[in-house]
N, C-alpha and C positions, 0 to 999 in steps of 0.2 A: 429487759427489766420488768416490762408488763407482764410476761408470761411467768416470770419468777414470783412476782406477786400473787397472781391468782393461783398459781399452785401452793405458795403458801398459806393464802386465805383458806384455800381447801382443808389442809392440813389441820389449822385451829378449830375447824368444826367441832362442837361437842354439845353437850346436854344445856349448856349455859347458853350456847347461841341458838339452839331450837326453841328454849322456853322464852327467850328474849323476844323471839318474833311472833310470839302467840296471839298478840292483837294487831301486830302490823306495825311497820315505821315507814315515815317519809324523810328524807334527808336531802338537802341540796346545799351547794356552796359556790361562791364565786371567787376565784383567785387573780389577782392581779400581779403580774412578775414583770420586773424591770431590770433589766441590767444597764448599768451605766455607759452609754454611749453605744449599745449593742441591741440586742433582741428586746422586745416588748411582747408580753403574752397575755393574754384572757383565757381563764378557762370556767367553765360552768359545768356543774357536776350535779345530777339528780338521781337520786337513788329511792327505789320502791320495794319495801318487803311486806310480802301478805302471805297469811296462813292458809294453807289447803287442807281443811281438817285438823285432827290432832297431831298428825304426826308429819307433815310435810309443810314447808314454807320454799315459796318463790320469791325471786329476787330481781330485779331490773335494775341497771344503771345504763343512763345517758350521758354522754360526755361530748361536749363541743368546744372545741380550741381554736384560738385565732392567733397567728403570729406574724411578726413582722418585724424589721430592723435590719442590724448588720452583723453579719457571723465571720470570724477570721476564716481565711480560705487557705490557710496553711503556708503562704508564700512569705518571705523576711521582707523587713523593710529596705528601702535604698534610698541613695542621695539623688536619685532622679524620680521624677513622675514615671508611675507604673499604669500602664493600661492593660486589663485583664479582660478575656473573651467570657461573656455571661455564660450561664450553665445552657441555656437553648442554644447557643452557637450564632444567635441573630443578632447580638449587641454586645456590648461593652461596657465596663466602668473603670473610673479611673480613682488611682490611689495618690494622695499627694507625696512630695519627696519627704522622708524620714519618717511615715506614718507606718503602722501595723496595717499590712492589707486587710480590709473588710470587705467582704461580698454585701452591699447593699440592697441588691435585688431581691433578698430573702423576704418570702411572704408566702402563708399559706392557712388554710381552714382544714380542720380534722374533725370528724364527726366519728363516735364510737357508740356501740350498744354491747352491753353485757348482760347475759341471763345467767341464772343458777337456780337449781331446785335442790334442797336439803331434806332429808329425809330420816327419821328414825327408824332403823331397822330392828331394834329392839330397844330394851331399857339402856343398854350401854354400849350400842353400837350406832353408829353415823354415818350417813352417805351425803354426797355432795357431787354433783354434775354441772357442769356450766358450759357455756359459749361465748367466745367473742368474735366482734366483728368491727371494722374500723375503715375508713376511706380519707384518703386526702388526694390532692392532685397528682401525686407521683409516688404514691406510696398506698398500698392494701392490705390487710390483713384478716385472717379467719385462724380461729383456733378454738380448741375444746379443751376441758379440764376435767378431772375428778378425784376424789380423794374419799378416804374411809378412816374414821376414828373410833376406835375400841377403847373403853375404860376398864380400869383394874384397880386393886387395892381399895375397894369401897368407895370406888369413885374418886380418889385421891390422885390416881395416876390415869393419864390418857397417852396413846401410842397412835399416831397418825402417820398415813403413806398417803402422798397425792402425786399425780403426773399431769402435764400440760402439753400440748402439741400446737405449733401456731406455723401457718404456711404464710409466709410475706412475699408479695409481689413488689419490687423496685423500678420504678419506670421514669427515669430520669430525663430531666428536659433535654432533648436533642439526642437522647440515645446514651447508652452506658458506654462511657470513655475505654479505649484500651489501655490496661494498667501500663504506666511509667512512660506513655508514649507524649510527645510534646503538645502543649496545648495549642490549638490552632491561633494564629495571631489574627487580632481582629481586623476586619474591613475598615478602609477610611470612612465609607459611607452608613455605617451600622448605627453609629450613636450610640446612647447610652438608654436603656430599659429599664423600666421600673418592675416588670413581670416576668416569670421565668420562662413564658412560651408554653408550648404544648409538651406533654410528656411523650416520651418515646416508647421503643417495646420494653416490656417487662424483663426482667430477670428475678428470678425465684429464689429464697432460702427457706430451710426449715429449721425449726428450734424445737428441742425437746428438754422439758425440765422436771425433776423428780425432786421430791422432798419427803424426810423422813423426819418427823418430829415429836419430841417426848415433852409432856407437861408434867408437873409433879406440885401438888400442894407440901407445903413443907411444914407448915403449922398455920393455924386460923390466920394469920395475919401475912403471910408470905405465899407466893406461888412463884415457880421457876419455870424455865421453858429450854430447851436447846434443840436446834434444827440442824441438819445436814442438806446441803442442796446440790444437785448436779445438772449441769445444763450442757447440752451439745447443740452447737449451731454449725449450719453447713448451707453452700451455695454461695451466693453473690454477697459477700460481706462488705466490699468496699465502699467509701462515701464517694459517689460519683462525682460531688462537688470539691473536694478537697485536692489541692496540690501541693508541690513541692518545688521550691526554688532550686535550680542548677547555678550556682554562683562561679565566678571566675577564682581561678585558684591563687595561691599568695603569691606567686611570681609573676602575675600577669601585672598589665598595667593599672588595672581597678580591682584590686583583689577583694572580694566579697560581693561584688555587684552581679546581680542576676544575669547570667547568660542564657536562660531558657527556664521554662516551668514545664514540669511532667505531672502527669495525674498520678494519684498515688496507687499501691498495690498491698493488698491485704490477704492472708492466706485465706482458703476457701472453708477452712472448718476451724472451729474454736470449741475448746471444752472448759468451763468453767466450775468451780468448785467453791462451797463457802460454809462455814461454821458460825452459827448464830446462838448466842446465849442471852437469856434476859431474865431478869429478878424484878417482880413486885412485892413492895411490903408496904402495908398501912400502918401509919406512924401517927397515933394521937388525931384522926380525922384527915389525915393528909395522906398521898399516895405517892410513893416515890419508885420511879421506874428507872431501872439501868439495863442498859444493854452494851453488848458488844460483838461486832462481826468481823472475822477474818476470810479474806477473799483470794484466791488465786488461779490461774489459769495457763495453759500452755502458751499464750502470747509472752509470758514472762511478767505479766501484771500481777503485782501483790497489794493489798490495801487493807488498812485497819479503821474500822468506824466505832467510835464510842459516842451512846448517846445517853443523855440525863434528862428525865422528865419528873418535876413536882409540882403535883396539883393539891393547892391549897385553899379549903372551903373559906368562904366568908359568909357575911349574915345575909338570912334570906335565900339560900341555895345558889347564892352568887359564888364564881369559883375564879381563881387567876392559876395560870399554869406557866411558869417559866420553863424554857427549854434551852440545851446547848448541845451543840454536836461537833465533834473532831474527826477529821478524816485525813490519812496520810496514804498516797498511792506511788508506786514505783513503776516506772516506764515500762512499754510494751519492748520486746527484744528488737524489732524493726522501727522502732522512733527514729527518726533522724529530723533536726531543727533544718538541716538543708543538704543536698548534695553538692559534690564538687565536679566542675567541668573538666572532661579530659580523663575522668576513673570511672571503670565499670559500674554498670546500675547494677545493685543488688537485686535479690528475687522479689523482695518485699521491703517498702519503705512507706510511711506516713509521717508527716507533720501535724497531725490533728491534735490538738492540744488535749485533747479529752484522752489519748494515749500517753501523755506526758508524765513525767514525776512531778507531782504537786502535793501541797497540803491546802486543807480548807477549814473553816469554821464558820457554823451557823448558830446564832443565838436567837431567841426570839420568845415572846410573850402572849399567852392566850387567855380571855377574859370571857367568860360565859356566864350567863343569867336567864333565868325563867322570865316567859312573858307571858306564859297563860298556862293551864293545867296541862301537863305533858307536851309543854312546847318550849322549846330553848334557843335562844340566839348565841352566837359566838363570834369574837373578833380576834384575829390573829396577825401578828406583826413579827416578820423574821428579816434579820440580816444575814447574808452570806458573803463571805469575802474568801476568793482563791488565789494562791500565790504560787509561782513556779521560780526556777531558776532563771535569772537574767539572759544568761545564754550558756553554751558548751564550755568547758575551760580551753577548748582548742578553738576558738573564736578567733578569726583574722579578719585583717583589713577593715573595712567599714562596719563590718558585723559587730564589732568590740564596741561601737559607738550606740548601739540600740539595746533597748530592750527587747529581748526576743520572745519573752513569756510576761507580758504586761499583767500587772492585777487585775484581779476581775471583781467588782462590787455588783451585789444584785440586792433589790429591797422586794419584799413579798408581803401581800395584804389579802387576807382570806376572811370572808364572811359566810358564816355558817348558819344554817337553820334546820332543826330537828324537829319532828312533830310524830307524836305515837297516836296510831289511827283506832 
């Protein structure tokens, strides 16, 4: 997702973006993210943009994330207490009977640096080049991106093409597990551990993104945009910390109870495509922003996203901006809530809920106000809810008693500071 956003940002370069940075800007924000009963996160972002002469602008972004909490490991609930080996293999964690298995050893800190250089090649042609570097305890990424925008039709039309490449290294705690191999049983003297331990040998993956974008001034109050994006990922695409339950069949003494746990297996390539359309209109002092995105890939996932923003001015350069987003996703071809003991294992399988079918909604409100000449503060609050099917229609035994895709509620608060240099 980061690579795609970088490529799209490069596509959106134009004369307006270059002119806006003539005097330089400094932006910073702090995000507090909280899933009910699960992951908590804090993210700080610092952006600096400075002109280098009349035709160049340099941009720097520093990001620092801290995450902790509990994350679903992919296993199903059970009527018995379940014990799982922690990611490093050197400890374990226990899940109570009837509860969705959550790995509460999750904790990480990530630092990232992005740099970009924007240049006007001539009056109607603009170039952007950039780079990305990020590190966390078990993950590292380095990438480059570039894009060019050309304006036509008396600068009412712009066409942009951009590309991004990233090489990521995944270094799972304890090493990358063998796909569909059984999770080791925890040793009796391991005990629980809070940290993931040391990262193991790295496994690489490569990501290439290409975006083609068209922006059109429709009239003096309306601007529209259409993007097409193509992405290819190859290499190690598994989540090494996700597992699947192998449950006893419906003719056993305990149908639906776990008999084993195996690590997930995903294909080693993925092609993703998306169409994005957006329209912005100025209406009596307010700005309405409508967008729609259709996504599809060769894993079978299809998704629809609709976004609505409305910026409403208040007295004294204050403004509020309500926001609503709707999202619907179909599941991946190899998504399995569980596997059944005694049946042959598939080539690929994952119980990661991010690959499941679900619906989600986000609603929020942003309030911005001036605090000095050229300086603004903003406060944003958002609520996100994610809902999936309780379980597959062919669930049996004890599995019918549990919600295999419990609702997820998330609260987000962001404070932003923008200052013109």
